[in-house]
N, C-alpha and C positions, 0 to 999 in steps of 0.2 A: 313349542309343545312337541313332545315326542310321543308317538302313538305306537302301539304294539298289537299285531294281530295275534290273538291268543286262541289256540286250539288245545284243549286239555283232554284228559281222559278220565273215564271211570269204568272199570270193569264192574260187573254186578258184584257188590261186596255183601255176601250173605253169610250167615253163620252155618257151619257144618252141623251135623246132628249132635255133636258134643258141645257146640257153642264156641269152639275155638276157631280162630281165623288162621288162614294160611299166611306164609311169609309175604306172598305177593299181595294178598288182600290188605295186610298191614302196611305195606309200602304205599298202596293206593290211598289208604286213609291218612297216612302221614303227609303225603303230597297234597291231598285235598285240604287238610288243616293248614298247611303252609300257605296255600293259595288264599284261604280265608283270612289268615293273619295279614297277608299283604293287603287284602281288601279293607282292613281296619283303617289304613291311612287314606284310602280312596273308596268310600262307600259305594260308588257307582259300579265298582267291579263285582261286588258280591253277587248280584243276581246273574250277571253274565257267567261267572265262575260256576255257579250252581247249575245253570242251564247247559253249559258245555259238558260238565261231568255227567249230567243225566243223559244228554244226547249220545255221548260215546258209550255210556254204560248200557244203554238200550240197544246199541248197534254192534257191540263187540261181544263175541261169544266168550263165555267163561273159560273155555278150553283153548282159546287162541292165545297161548302164552307168548309167542313171538310178537304178535301185534300189541299185546298189553305191555310187554317190556319195552317195545319201541316207543309207545306212547308215554311211558314213565320217563324214559330218557328225554323225550321231547318236552315233557312238562318240566323237568329239571332245568332245561335250557331256558324255558320261558319264565320260570321263577327267578332265575338269575337275572334275566333282562328286566323283569318288573321291579326287582329290588335295587337295580342300579339307579344312580343319580340321573335326573333329567326325564325319567319316565313318569308321566302323570296321568296317563289314561291309555285306553286301548281303542282300537277301531277294528271292526270285523268287516272284511271285504269278501263278499260271497259272489259266486258266479252261478247264475241260474242256467239250468239246462234248456236249450232251445231245440225242442223236438222238430224234426223235419216234417213237412207235410202240410 
Protein backbone atom coordinates (compact mmCIF):
# COMPACT_ATOMS: atom_id res chain seq x y z
CA UNK A 1 0.00 0.00 0.00
CA UNK A 2 1.32 3.38 -0.98
CA UNK A 3 -0.03 6.36 0.88
CA UNK A 4 0.24 10.01 -0.05
CA UNK A 5 0.07 13.06 2.14
CA UNK A 6 -2.17 15.41 0.24
CA UNK A 7 -2.34 19.11 0.84
CA UNK A 8 -4.38 20.92 -1.74
CA UNK A 9 -5.58 24.42 -2.22
CA UNK A 10 -8.61 26.44 -2.90
CA UNK A 11 -8.55 30.16 -3.19
CA UNK A 12 -11.97 31.59 -2.65
CA UNK A 13 -13.54 31.21 -6.06
CA UNK A 14 -16.31 33.71 -6.36
CA UNK A 15 -17.80 35.43 -9.34
CA UNK A 16 -16.94 39.00 -10.06
CA UNK A 17 -19.71 41.57 -10.54
CA UNK A 18 -20.08 40.49 -14.18
CA UNK A 19 -20.26 36.82 -13.27
CA UNK A 20 -17.03 36.05 -15.14
CA UNK A 21 -14.18 34.18 -13.48
CA UNK A 22 -10.53 35.13 -13.64
CA UNK A 23 -7.98 32.82 -15.25
CA UNK A 24 -6.64 31.90 -11.81
CA UNK A 25 -10.12 31.03 -10.53
CA UNK A 26 -10.66 28.83 -13.59
CA UNK A 27 -7.37 27.00 -12.93
CA UNK A 28 -8.43 26.33 -9.35
CA UNK A 29 -11.78 24.94 -10.46
CA UNK A 30 -10.13 22.76 -13.11
CA UNK A 31 -7.75 21.37 -10.50
CA UNK A 32 -10.58 20.77 -8.01
CA UNK A 33 -12.54 18.84 -10.64
CA UNK A 34 -9.43 16.81 -11.51
CA UNK A 35 -9.02 15.84 -7.84
CA UNK A 36 -12.69 14.85 -7.68
CA UNK A 37 -12.25 12.70 -10.80
CA UNK A 38 -9.41 10.88 -9.07
CA UNK A 39 -11.72 10.30 -6.10
CA UNK A 40 -14.16 8.38 -8.30
CA UNK A 41 -11.79 5.43 -8.25
CA UNK A 42 -11.29 5.82 -4.49
CA UNK A 43 -14.41 7.26 -2.82
CA UNK A 44 -12.66 7.69 0.54
CA UNK A 45 -10.67 10.55 -1.00
CA UNK A 46 -13.70 12.70 -1.83
CA UNK A 47 -14.38 14.13 1.62
CA UNK A 48 -10.69 14.69 2.28
CA UNK A 49 -10.30 16.60 -0.99
CA UNK A 50 -13.29 18.78 -0.21
CA UNK A 51 -12.10 19.58 3.30
CA UNK A 52 -8.57 20.44 2.15
CA UNK A 53 -9.80 22.79 -0.58
CA UNK A 54 -12.11 24.46 1.93
CA UNK A 55 -9.38 24.74 4.55
CA UNK A 56 -6.94 26.42 2.19
CA UNK A 57 -9.69 28.53 0.64
CA UNK A 58 -10.52 29.94 4.04
CA UNK A 59 -6.87 30.64 4.90
CA UNK A 60 -5.39 32.08 1.69
CA UNK A 61 -6.17 35.65 0.71
CA UNK A 62 -7.65 36.16 -2.75
CA UNK A 63 -4.94 38.73 -3.47
CA UNK A 64 -2.04 36.43 -2.49
CA UNK A 65 -1.33 35.37 -6.07
CA UNK A 66 2.13 33.95 -5.38
CA UNK A 67 0.79 31.63 -2.68
CA UNK A 68 -2.16 30.57 -4.83
CA UNK A 69 0.09 29.83 -7.83
CA UNK A 70 2.47 27.89 -5.57
CA UNK A 71 -0.42 25.80 -4.28
CA UNK A 72 -1.63 25.16 -7.84
CA UNK A 73 1.81 23.80 -8.79
CA UNK A 74 1.86 21.71 -5.63
CA UNK A 75 -1.60 20.37 -6.42
CA UNK A 76 -0.49 19.42 -9.94
CA UNK A 77 2.34 17.34 -8.45
CA UNK A 78 -0.04 15.65 -6.03
CA UNK A 79 -2.50 14.87 -8.82
CA UNK A 80 0.28 13.27 -10.80
CA UNK A 81 1.18 11.11 -7.79
CA UNK A 82 -2.45 10.12 -7.13
CA UNK A 83 -2.88 9.11 -10.76
CA UNK A 84 0.22 6.92 -10.72
CA UNK A 85 0.03 3.16 -10.35
CA UNK A 86 0.29 1.77 -6.86
CA UNK A 87 -1.31 4.69 -5.03
CA UNK A 88 -4.51 3.50 -3.44
CA UNK A 89 -5.02 5.95 -0.60
CA UNK A 90 -3.76 8.89 1.34
CA UNK A 91 -2.68 9.52 4.85
CA UNK A 92 -2.53 12.89 6.54
CA UNK A 93 0.17 13.30 9.12
CA UNK A 94 -0.26 16.47 11.13
CA UNK A 95 1.87 18.04 13.79
CA UNK A 96 0.12 19.72 16.67
CA UNK A 97 1.60 22.84 18.13
CA UNK A 98 2.88 22.30 21.65
CA UNK A 99 2.67 25.67 23.41
CA UNK A 100 5.26 26.20 26.09
CA UNK A 101 4.07 26.81 29.55
